C-alpha angles and dihedrals in degrees: 000000000000116000130210093236128065121189115201109201130193100206092192093060115131091020093304096315092125093054091049094050097037096105088059096040101047096066090051091054094045091050095046102037101031124224111006138188101215121198128175129218116231100191142006111293097030093111094074100056092038090055091049091049091050092054092045087054092054104264114162096190124037117189129194119212118187133047133331091279092058091047091051092049093050093046089049091052091052092049092049091052092047092050090053100046108022110022091254097310113141109260098172140010129264130207143163137226102195114223103144136095103256106043096184097140090049089053090052093048096040092240116165116246090221107094097219092047091049090051091048090053091053092047093050098042121110089202132244137208119255134179129252133188138238123211130195113192149142118272124225090263094052101260123133115237141157136221143149140266131192105192121020133345128177147123142250127053091358091065091055090045089054090055092051095042094049090051088060123086086216095225092168096044137272099286094055091043091052091045091057092041089051091050091052090046091051091053097046108030118100114209109249130220107235141170116227125193121184115197108310096329121121114280120258126213120208142151101244138200092186140359117192127187099198127196090162130032107242139060138152096048098305107345107143093217097162108028093175097050120120120193093216105042099094093241140096119230104223110206113194116193108187139203099324121184118225093264089049090051090052090049090050089058089058092056110032098077089057094042092238094120093088091083095050121108117272092023126106137168122210132170133227147137097245133025127189119193122188130178113239098192125023101184139056094226094283130088092263114106119220109197118200103238124220128233111206114175090325097316129103104220098161145313146279142325095074141153121212118198130183119234104203118220091351098146133046106221126206111197 
């Protein structure tokens, strides 16, 4: 018999920990959340079509269980379905049961890390409307495409860090994996000259270490990149981190987890509904091209140029 709730599970979350513990976890979820339709992802990207299929089958609540990537995929699938059938109006509720290594969306939403407590929060929530983001960008093979994000998207060193972090099996956890990936990114990333336009304001040109279009506050397994961001205010917090020297990059690492980096030199935070970022130069004077990689909810799906747009009250959140 169909149920109103579908749980989309990434069994390989936390390096396979979730798959190993699933026989113990499933009864807790069934007891706390009631009857569930449970489906498992098999590869990266499965969350989007599984969420669409759940809604097409009549689900009223679609939950993502895994890491931030799984949550982003499921939210994207819901948004795709809504755009097709209801012009973006929320048609079902979304929620998360964090079980991954990063946990940045859960930090933004205030979701408990304990699985039973997270499920209890979903079960007892009346629901509220939150924002999401849309991104149009260039893929790695040069095609223009669009998609969604729920937490933080941007470009610069964070895109390179995503590549390094996703190469890791994260045996010591997400925070340590992102720390080492960030260290590698700091050593290898070359600050890029970009043009940034927020809404209809005059464009700015800067050589940037990082540009973040933040709907939520955290990325990179606990870095508080946008401490003023609110996920339901109808605006993106645009954090611009400029042409940092190596000592300044090291100093940034001391501050960004606490969110105290915003007051450092060469860093600013603006707000807007739409942000366009374009690379001005793509080479270092040689024939080698250096694309500026994107970071979209912890994944690196392509490169600049890109436009990030807020979608106010696009998702109904339970939890």
